[in-house]
N, C-alpha and C positions, 0 to 999 in steps of 0.2 A: 382619381382617388387622392385624398389629402392625408398625408401621413405626418403625425405630430410625434417626433421622437420624445421619449421619456427616459428617465433614469432613476433607479432605486437602489437601496442598500439593504442587505440582509445581515443582521448581526449574529455573532456567535451564540448569544442566548437563544435566539429564535431557532438556530440550527440544532442546538442541544435539545430544545423542546420537540423539534421534529423527530429526533432520533429515538426518543423514549419509546421502548417497546416495539420498535420497528426493525430490529436486527435481522430477523429472518426474511422480512420483505426486502431489505437492502441487499442481503446475499443473493436473493433472486434477481434483483435489478442488475447487480454486477454480473451474474451469470448471463443474463440476456444481452448485456453490453459486450461481453467477450464473444458471444456468438455473432452479434452484429458486426463486430470487428473482423471476425473470421470470415464472414461472408463478403467483406470488402465494402460494407456500407458505412465506413467511417473514413476520416482523414486524420492521421496521427503521425505527424513528422517527428523526427528525432528531437529529444529535448535539447535545449541550448543552455550551456553552463557559463555563467558569468563568474570568473575567478579573479582573485586579487593577489598579485605576486608578493605583496608585502605581508599578506595573511593567507597563506595557501590552505589553511584548514577551513576557511569560510568560502561559501559559494551561494549564488542565487540562481535558480533554475527556472527557465520558461518552458511550459508545456502547452503548446497550441494544439487545438483539436477541433474536429467537427463531426457531428453525428447526423445521420438521416433517420428515416423511420417515422413513427407517429409524431414525434416532437423534434423536428430538425432544428439544430442550433449549432453555433460555433462559439469559441471562446479561448481563453488562455489562463492557466494558473501560473502565478509568480510566487515561488516558494523559496525562502532563504533557509540556510542551515549554518548556524553559528555555534559550534560546539561549546565555546566558552560561556555561552549564556547560562549554562547550569551553575556557574560560579555565582551568578546574580540571582539564582533561584527563579529564573524564568525559562520557558521552554527553548530548546535548541532551535526548533523550526517555527517559522511564522509565514503566513501566506494570505493572499487574496486571489479571487477568481473573478474575471471579467467576462460577462456573457454578451455576445453580439446578436442583434436581430438577424434572422436568417435571410430576410428579403432585402434589407437596406444596408446591413453591415454596421449600423449604429450600435455602439455599446449601450446596453439597456439596464445592466445591473452589475453590482459589485458585491461579492459575498465573502465574508470571513472564511478562510479556506484551510487553516491548519486542522480544524475539526473534520472538514470534508476529506482532507488527505488521509488523516488517521483512520477515518471510517472506511473509505474505499480500500485502503491497504488491509485493514482487519477483515473486511468482508471477503476480499479475494483470498486471504489466508484461510478463512473458514471454509470457503468454497473448495479450495485445494485440498484441505484436510478431509472434507467429505468425499471428494471424488477419488483421491489417491488411496483412501483406506477402504474402498468399497469391497475389494476382494481379500481383505485382511481381517483379522480379529480387530474389533474396535479398540483403538489405542486407549490404554487406561492410565499410563504414566506420562505426564507432561513435564518437560523441562523448558524453562524460559531463561535465555541468555541475554542479559541487558534489561534494565528495569525502567526505561523511559516511557514517554507518552504512548508510543506505538504498542509496546508490549502490554500496557494497561488496557488499551482498547481491544487488542487481540483477546486477552483473557475475558473481557466483558462479552465479546461476541461469542466465544466458546460457551460461556455460561448461559447466555440468553438464547442460544440456538440448540439447546438440548444436550450438550456435551457434559459428561460427568467423569471426573478423574479420581482414581483411588489415591493418587499421590501427585503433588506438584513440587518440583524442585526449582530453586531459583539460584542463579549465579550472576553476580555483577563484580567487576573489578573493585568497586568501592563497597566494602562490606556493609556499611551503614545503609546504603541504597537497597541492598538485598533484604535487610531486616525491616526497613520501612515498607518495602514491597510486600513482604510476608505479612506484616500487620494489616496492610490494606486488603489483601486477599482474605485474611481471616475475618475482617469486617464485612466482606462480601459473602461470608458464609462458608468459605473453604476451610476445612478442619485439618486435613492432612498435608500441611505445607511445611517444607523444610528448606533451609539454606544450605546449598552444597559447598563443601570446602574448596573444591576445584572445579574448573570447567569439565575436566575429564570425568569426574564423578557424576556431574549433571548429565552429560551426554550418554554415558554408558548405562544409566539407570532408566532412560526414557524410551517410550515407543514413538513419541512425537516430540520434536524439538523446535522451538521458536528462537531464531536469531534476530534480535532487534537491537543492535549496538550502533555505535558511531565510529567503528573501526574502519580505517581506510586501507588496512593491510591484513592479509590472512593471518589468523592466530589459532585456528583449529585445523592443524595440518597432519595429525596422526590418523591415518586411515583405519588403524586398529580400533580406535574409539567407536567407530560406526559399524563394526563387524556384525552387530545384531540387527542390521538392516532397518533402521528407524525411518520415519518420514521426517524430513527436515524442511521447515518453512524458513527459507533463507532470505528474510525480508530486507536485511541490511546489505546483502549482495556481495560483500567482500571479506567475509569471515573465514570461508573454507579454503583450505589449501588445494592446490592442483590435484594432488593424489586422491583427495576425497572426492572431488568432482569426477575424476577419471573412473573411479570404481562404482559410481552411482548412476541411476537412471535420472537424467536431467530434464525437467519440465520447466518451461519458461512461459511468460505471458506473450512475448513477441520476440522472435529470434533476432531480428535486426536490432531491436532496441537494447537487448541485454548485452550485445557485443560492443560495449563502449564504456568509457569512464572507469576502467580498471576493475571491472567486476571479476569475481572468481571464475565465472564461465568464460569470459574473454581470455583470462590468463591460460585456462586449460586449452582453449581453441588455438591460441598462439603457440602453445607448446606442441600441439598436434599439427603444426605447420599450416595453420589456417583451415584445417578440415573440420568445419562446423558439424557436419553429419556424424563425425566420430564421437563428438561430445554431447551435442544436444539431441535429445530423442524426439522432442516435439513441444507443442504448446498445451496449455490447460484446455483450450477449446478442442484440441485433438482428443484429449481424455474425455471431455464432456460428450463429444459426438461419437465416441467409441472407436475412433481411428487408432488410438493407442491404448494398450492395456497397462495399468500400473503394475510394476514388477512386484513379485512376492519374495524374491531371493537376492535382492540387493537394496542398498539405501536408495530412497527417492528424495531428490532435492528439487524443491520448487523455488525458482529464483525469479520473482516478478520485478522487472525494472520499474514498473509503474506507468500505466498508460493514461495520457491526458483525457482520453475518451471516457474513462471511468469517473474521473472528477467531474467532467462535463455532464454526463448522464445523471449523476447524483445531484449536481447543482440544479439541473433542470427540474428534478422532482422536488427539491427544496423550494425553488422559486414558485412552483405551482402551489405548494403548501402555504408559503408565505403570502402569496397574492390572494388566495381564497380566504385566508384567515386574518387578513388585515395587518399582517406583520411585515409587509414590504414597505420600507420607509422611502417614500417618494421625495425626490429632490426637484421641486418644481421649476427652479430657475437654471437647472444645469445646462439646458440648451436654449436659454432665453433669447440669445442674439442670432438665432439661425436666419430669421427673415431678413435681418439687416445684412448679414454676411452674404446671403444669396443676391440681394439687390445691389450690393457693392460690386 
């Protein structure tokens, strides 16, 4: 058999076109990937953090992964987080994802991945909201803490997958960001949108709360704020104080992965003397399969560290879309010298 390696690029514009109207399908894809991971049909090492001593707020993260199943593949997402980017009016996060051929290991494609990352995070949040509210009254009041790219995608996924809210509250440390976000939601057809004066006001008013901030330290530490037992989609992972985590049912995407990098769950486990079982109730896959029942009488916190297999599964679907639609930009000379290298 003669194998000719090839390499292609998928742009952000192609990925945006792929996403249009497919939100519900993507939530289903993420659900299937969580179950694949739960069955052990993935390889998902811990993320690797590249940090800079002179700029500790910046980091670049490598997420290697492999999936089996109908479309076996492997790859790595390389995503940077530079919070000061917002001062230049550009996104905090930027990313690429490289896909490797399952048989030869050759890199075969590079995809713009900030959109993939935001999409899989949002889809997993909506999946969690669906599963964790199944035995409760459907949440009707949503609060969004943090107004960046992730929260914008999360709202879009809520809106496009059949969720309707009687009221949406917004809170951001920068008031102008809150009002700009309110305007954007109104342009999306949301009528009952308000800017909360304080984070406490936003939390206490909501049935379901999205945390999507850039905070590296807990800032929501008053357990009394959450006494009404909301569902908390803790996407930024470090916002909640230990006391809040201790009083809640804690659902994660992967137990090993969430216990790193200063997450609120890790802080709570450390305070419990390393007793993870005292803090972490289980995974979202456990909820999906019925192994764990969502609580009705305490707050539920979903803390997804973010699994590389989710990015990879979504990237694979995008690659198939791009290839069939003529949107994969082939780089014909990328491996042009292979014959010469082998002969040498």
